[in-house]
Backbone as a ProteinNet text record, in pm:
[ID]
protein_1_A
[PRIMARY]
XXXXXXXXXXXXXXXXXXXXXXXXXXXXXXXXXXXXXXXXXXXXXXXXXXXXXXXXXXXXXXXXXXXXXXXXXXXXXXXXXXXXXXXXXXXXXXXXXXXXXXXXXXXXXXXXXXXXXXXXXXXXXXXXXXXXXXXXXXXXXXXXXXXX
[TERTIARY]
887	1000.3	1019.7	1029.5	1044.9	1189	1205.8	1338.9	1383.4	1504.8	1559	1621.1	1590.3	1650.3	1789.1	1886.5	2024.7	2056.8	2109.9	2149.3	2298.1	2329.4	2469.2	2548.3	2486	2556.8	2595	2506.8	2537.4	2653.7	2656.1	2765.3	2896.5	2894.4	3016.7	3064.1	2970.5	3006.7	3070.1	3013.5	3070.8	3209.3	3226.4	3357.2	3460	3418	3508.2	3548.1	3453.5	3483.5	3587.5	3573.8	3672.6	3811.2	3818.4	3946.7	4006.9	3925.8	3974.3	4020.6	3949.6	3977.9	4070.1	4088.5	4171.5	4097.3	3966	3887.5	3880.9	3851.6	3840.7	3696.2	3601.2	3461.1	3372.2	3256.3	3156	3019	2924.3	2789.6	2688.1	2583.4	2475.3	2344.3	2257.5	2128.6	2016.2	1908.8	1789.9	1668.7	1584.3	1466.7	1508.6	1457.2	1487.9	1601.8	1671.6	1780.5	1913.7	2016.9	2150.9	2248.4	2344.4	2451.6	2581.8	2661.1	2790.3	2895.8	2999.6	3108.3	3235.2	3306.8	3426.6	3543.3	3657.7	3778.8	3861.2	3905.7	3985.7	4127.3	4207	4343.6	4428.7	4401.1	4479.2	4443	4347	4308.5	4194.5	4152.5	4043.4	3913	3824.1	3695.6	3596.8	3534.2	3435.3	3302.6	3197.4	3069.1	2974	2896	2797.2	2672.9	2557	2431.2	2346.4	2285.6	2200.9	2087.9	1970.3	1864.1	1904.7	1861.7	1902.3	1872.3	1756.3	1730.5	1809	1893.5	1967.4	2056.6	2067.8	2148.3	2296.1	2344	2485.3	2494.8	2571.3	2582.1	2657.3	2623.7	2690	2817.4	2932.7	3060.5	3152.6	3254.4	3355	3484.9	3549.5	3674.9	3792.3	3901.3	4023.6	4069	4113.4	4154.5	4282.8	4280.2	4397.9	4445.2	4568.2	4612.8	4517.4	4487.7	4389.9	4428.9	4557.7	4600.5	4620.1	4603.1	4627.7	4537.1	4411.2	4318.9	4358.8	4430.6	4473.8	4612.8	4677.3	4810.6	4799.8	4892.6	4881.9	4888.7	4942.5	4951.3	4848.1	4747.7	4648	4558.7	4530.4	4432	4310.4	4203.8	4086.3	3980.9	3902.2	3797.6	3681.4	3638.5	3525.8	3391.2	3393.5	3269.2	3286.9	3176.1	3173.8	3179.4	3256.8	3264.6	3372.7	3416.7	3522.4	3642.2	3759.5	3880.9	3947.9	4001.4	4079.2	4204.1	4320.4	4447.2	4486.9	4411.7	4441.2	4315.4	4331	4213.3	4141.3	4215.1	4157	4255.8	4211.2	4296.8	4431.4	4441.1	4566.3	4657.8	4612.1	4690.7	4776.4	4883.9	4965.1	4890.2	4936.3	4875	4888.7	4793.1	4799.6	4927.1	4963.5	5083.4	5142.7	5273.1	5344.8	5391.5	5399.8	5454	5598.2	5636.1	5770.5	5784	5681.7	5683.2	5644.5	5705.3	5665.4	5534	5438.5	5309.7	5287.2	5207.2	5175.7	5030	4999.7	4861.8	4772.3	4662.7	4568.7	4592.9	4701.8	4731	4639.9	4584.3	4496.8	4577.9	4531.1	4595.7	4524.6	4390.2	4309.3	4167.4	4085.6	3943.5	3861.6	3744.2	3646.5	3518.6	3473.2	3347.1	3234.5	3140.2	3022.9	2902	2805.9	2682.5	2713.8	2805.3	2844.3	2910.1	2962.2	3035.6	3177.1	3277.2	3416	3457.8	3494.7	3532.3	3683.6	3748.9	3892.7	3922.5	4017.3	4065.2	4203.1	4212.8	4334.7	4416.1	4545	4635.2	4598.8	4572.4	4537.2	4658.8	4778.3	4901.6	5013	5118.1	5236.1	5320.4	5395.8	5483.1	5518.9	5560	5596.5	5487.4	5439	5338.6	5409.5	5391.9	5461.4	5403	5268.3	5207	5057.4	5004.5	4860.6	4813.8	4699.9	4642.6	4530.3	4502.1	4400.6	4460.7	4398.1	4437.9	4322.8	4350.7	4244.2	4136.8	4012.7	3899.5	3854.9	3927.9	3889.2	3769.5	3671.5	3564.7	3619.2	3575.4	3620.4	3500.4	3521.6	3418	3449	3349.3	3368.9	3467.9	3567.7	3666.4	3781.1	3775.2	3882.4	4009.7	4123.2	4251.3	4283.4	4311.2	4340.1	4489.8	4561	4703.6	4766.8	4899.2	4975.3	5070.3	5062.5	5154.2	5233.5	5365.6	5451.1	5536.8
-779.5	-753.4	-873	-848.7	-959.4	-1007.5	-1134.1	-1192.1	-1211.3	-1166.7	-1179	-1317.8	-1383.9	-1513	-1490.3	-1562.9	-1548.8	-1663.3	-1628.3	-1726.9	-1754.5	-1859.5	-1892.2	-1919.3	-1980.8	-2008.1	-1878.7	-1778.8	-1649.7	-1581.9	-1590.5	-1531.3	-1600.3	-1733.9	-1807.7	-1770.5	-1756.9	-1720.5	-1581.6	-1486.9	-1352	-1353.6	-1434.4	-1445.4	-1504.3	-1602.3	-1660.5	-1557.2	-1471.8	-1366	-1270.5	-1234.9	-1148.2	-1210.7	-1338.6	-1407.9	-1415.2	-1448	-1462.5	-1330.8	-1221.7	-1093.1	-1002.6	-1031.5	-944.6	-821	-813.7	-701	-707.5	-592.3	-591.8	-597.7	-561.2	-573	-581.8	-641.4	-653.7	-646.9	-586.6	-571	-598.6	-673.5	-704.6	-667.6	-594.6	-554.8	-601.5	-649	-688.9	-656.1	-569.9	-521.6	-464.2	-519	-466.4	-539.1	-627.6	-703	-665.6	-671.8	-639.7	-735.8	-785	-869.1	-796.7	-774.7	-708.3	-799.1	-829.2	-913.1	-829.5	-821.8	-738.2	-825	-805.8	-876.3	-781.2	-826.1	-742.1	-727.5	-640	-613.1	-739.5	-834	-956.7	-1057.7	-1026	-1116.3	-1208	-1207.3	-1291.2	-1234	-1320.9	-1275.1	-1269.9	-1156	-1134.3	-1112.3	-1180.6	-1169.9	-1087.5	-1004.5	-924.9	-915	-921.4	-910.7	-808.8	-715.6	-615.2	-580.6	-541.8	-495.4	-363.3	-339.4	-221.1	-89.3	-69.1	61.6	93.2	3.2	27.6	149.8	226.6	348.9	317.6	216.1	178.6	28.6	-17.7	-161.3	-229.3	-355.4	-433.6	-489.3	-451.2	-498.2	-532.8	-608.8	-641.5	-573.2	-508.8	-438.5	-533.7	-497.9	-575.5	-571.2	-683.1	-688.8	-609.8	-519.2	-440.3	-491.2	-462.8	-506.1	-454.6	-540.2	-508	-381.9	-363.5	-250.1	-121.8	-124.1	-6.1	110.4	84.7	192.3	257.9	185.9	239.7	301.8	292.1	350.5	501.5	564.7	709.2	794.1	740.2	816	774.8	697.7	648.4	761.5	757.6	846.8	758.2	781.3	696.2	753.3	664.2	704.6	770.9	888	954.1	906	810.3	766.4	629.7	574.1	451	491.2	421.2	451.5	371.9	421.6	359.4	454.6	403	484.8	491.9	609.8	630.7	709.8	660.1	725.7	829.2	836	930.8	1008.6	1129.5	1206.3	1145.1	1074.1	995.4	883.7	779.9	662.6	690.9	794.5	820.8	918.7	973.8	1073	1005	1072.5	1016.6	1025.1	947.2	948.1	1085.2	1116.6	1242	1247.8	1135	1127.1	987.6	979	852	807.6	677.5	625.7	672.4	716.5	767.2	916.6	978.8	1122.2	1203.2	1320.6	1412.9	1478.2	1483.1	1547	1656.2	1755.3	1864.4	1854	1907.7	1907.2	1975	1911.3	1966.7	1922	1849.6	1800.1	1682	1679.1	1569.5	1441.3	1335	1204.2	1111.6	1118.1	1030.4	1083.1	1017.1	1050.7	932.3	961.8	856.7	895.7	805.1	827	770	856.1	815.1	882.9	803.9	855.1	946.7	901.2	969.9	1104.9	1125.7	1247.4	1206.9	1276.1	1248.5	1342.1	1284.5	1359.6	1350.7	1466.2	1468.1	1427.8	1337.9	1300.3	1364.1	1457.4	1536.7	1487.2	1511.9	1473.7	1555.1	1490.6	1563.5	1628.9	1586.5	1639.7	1629.7	1703.7	1693.9	1575.5	1519.2	1406.2	1331.3	1207.9	1121.5	1017.5	1004.2	902.8	767.9	690.2	561.6	458.6	449.1	353	377.2	336.2	332.7	194.4	187	59.8	15.7	98.2	66.6	89	29.3	49.5	118.6	178.1	241.7	139.5	178.9	92.3	7.8	13	-65.5	-2	-83	-30.3	-6.8	101.9	133.4	156.9	130.5	147.7	269.7	320.2	430.8	388.6	472.3	445.5	355.3	300.9	213.9	295.8	239.9	307.1	305.1	422.9	437.8	449	516.3	540.7	566.6	560.1	588.7	704.6	809.9	924	929.5	932.9	942.7	1064.8
6708	6623	6531.6	6401.4	6308.7	6307.6	6288.2	6287.5	6142.9	6114	5979.6	5964	5853.4	5825.4	5768	5818	5774	5679	5562.8	5463.2	5480.2	5555.9	5585.3	5457.7	5358.1	5232.2	5161.9	5166.6	5104.5	5176.4	5307.6	5385	5352	5345	5309.4	5168.8	5075.8	4937.8	4934	5009.2	5014.2	5078.4	5183.1	5248.4	5151.7	5071.3	4970.4	4866.4	4826.2	4729.2	4787.2	4915.7	4980.2	4974.2	5006.3	5008.7	4868.7	4769.5	4631.6	4570.8	4600.8	4535.7	4615	4744.9	4827.8	4877.1	4852.4	4903.1	5055.2	5118.5	5264.1	5311.8	5225.3	5264.6	5141.8	5162.5	5056.5	5122.1	5052.9	5107.9	4998.2	5032.7	4940.4	5009.1	4937.8	4994.9	4903.7	4966	4892	4977.5	4926	4998.1	5133.1	5243.5	5376.5	5445.8	5375.8	5437.3	5373.4	5455	5406.6	5471.6	5393.9	5446	5415.1	5517.8	5501.8	5563.6	5485.9	5532.7	5525.7	5638.1	5648.8	5693.3	5627.1	5668.2	5753.2	5869.7	5958.8	5904.2	5966.8	5921.9	5921.6	6009.7	6017.4	5910.4	5823.7	5716.8	5754.6	5879.3	5923.8	5870.6	5822.1	5771.8	5887.1	5903.6	6007.8	5938.4	5983.2	5916.6	6000.8	5934	6004.8	5918.7	5981.3	5910.9	5984.1	5909.7	5971.9	5877.2	5929.1	5842.5	5777.3	5655.1	5579.3	5649	5714	5771.6	5898.7	5944.1	6068	6053.9	6159.9	6157.9	6144.5	6213.7	6204.7	6185.5	6086.5	6064.2	6177.6	6198.1	6300.4	6237.7	6292.1	6239.1	6353.7	6325.2	6425.9	6386.5	6481	6454.4	6468	6405	6417.9	6563.6	6612.7	6752.9	6773.8	6869.5	6906.7	7042	7079	7210.9	7318.4	7415.7	7518.1	7595.1	7622.9	7703.4	7622.3	7490.8	7406.9	7445.4	7477.2	7513.6	7645.2	7729.9	7859	7853	7737.5	7721.3	7742.2	7813.5	7839.6	7712.7	7605.7	7481.1	7377.9	7419.4	7324.5	7273.9	7144.8	7083.6	7059.7	7135.4	7129.1	7036.1	6977.5	6884.5	6958.6	6911.9	6975.5	6921.8	6826.4	6762.6	6697.2	6654.2	6576	6429.2	6350.3	6207.8	6138.8	6024.1	5945	5942.9	5977.4	5984	5847.2	5815	5692.8	5729.5	5687.5	5719.2	5614.5	5503.7	5396.2	5360.6	5304.2	5264.5	5144.3	5058.8	4950	4917	4846.6	4825.6	4758.6	4675.2	4604.6	4679.2	4789.6	4864.7	4971.3	5014.1	5123	5256.4	5354.3	5487.2	5550.7	5638.9	5713.6	5796.5	5858.2	5941.4	5926.1	5943	5931.7	6070.1	6090.1	6215.1	6228.9	6348.2	6374.1	6351.3	6295.6	6265.3	6388.9	6403.3	6509.5	6468.9	6560.7	6534.9	6638.6	6601.1	6693.3	6736.2	6852.3	6902.2	6799	6764.1	6667.4	6524.7	6498.8	6364	6333	6211.1	6171.3	6157.2	6223.9	6216.1	6119.2	6119.1	6035.8	6030.5	5950.5	5939.6	5987.7	6042.9	6071.1	6000.1	5913.8	5842.4	5927.7	5960.6	6038	5975.7	5934	5874	5754.7	5668.7	5545.6	5569.7	5689.8	5723.1	5763.7	5708.5	5742.6	5855.7	5969.3	6088.2	6108.1	6120.3	6142.6	6286.3	6302.4	6434.8	6447.9	6541.4	6557.8	6676.2	6669.5	6779.1	6903.3	7015.5	7137.5	7204.4	7165.5	7224.6	7121.5	7143.3	7057.5	7102.2	7009.6	7041.5	6915.5	6931.9	6819	6800.9	6678.1	6646	6643.4	6749.9	6760.7	6665.1	6662.9	6570.5	6559.3	6443.3	6423.5	6466	6528.6	6571.3	6478	6376.1	6276.7	6138.4	6038.4	5899.2	5826.9	5713.1	5635	5601	5622.8	5593.8	5711.4	5822.3	5939.9	6010.1	6049.2	6133.5	6273.8	6338.1	6474.6	6564.8	6690.4	6792.3	6877.4	6946.6	7040.7	7147.3	7175	7278.3	7236.5	7115.1	7066.6	7042.4	7081.4	7058	6909.2	6853.5	6710.4	6683.6	6774.4	6756.7	6892.5	6895	7016.4	6987	7068.9	7058.9	7189.3	7177.4	7297.1	7289.5
[MASK]
++++++++++++++++++++++++++++++++++++++++++++++++++++++++++++++++++++++++++++++++++++++++++++++++++++++++++++++++++++++++++++++++++++++++++++++++++++

């Protein structure tokens, strides 16, 4: 297996661009190498490097409370991908915190392999809070929201 050389200066430069512009992620690809830098919801810059042909990029998700996934009202991610709280950037959110939701109502989307997957409320109740923001990378089993 060939080892990819990592250009630390390029990663730092991309992280600086994120900070200066307020963007949440940036990606640069050249031949078979790709560098993707993602800023988490807390503003911390997280760096990830992956070869271009990889099926899923290596990213770090924003840290959520450790016990959120074990919360009885947690809505957990069924896949790895990017979370979106709106159907498109100019549209309102599918659901608002504090709003009553019904079982089967769409809460958010997860983009995985260029497919947008609806994440629906598994039960009726009140949407207490989202644990992710639009554009956040999510992992399998990660808590996305709390419904009580």
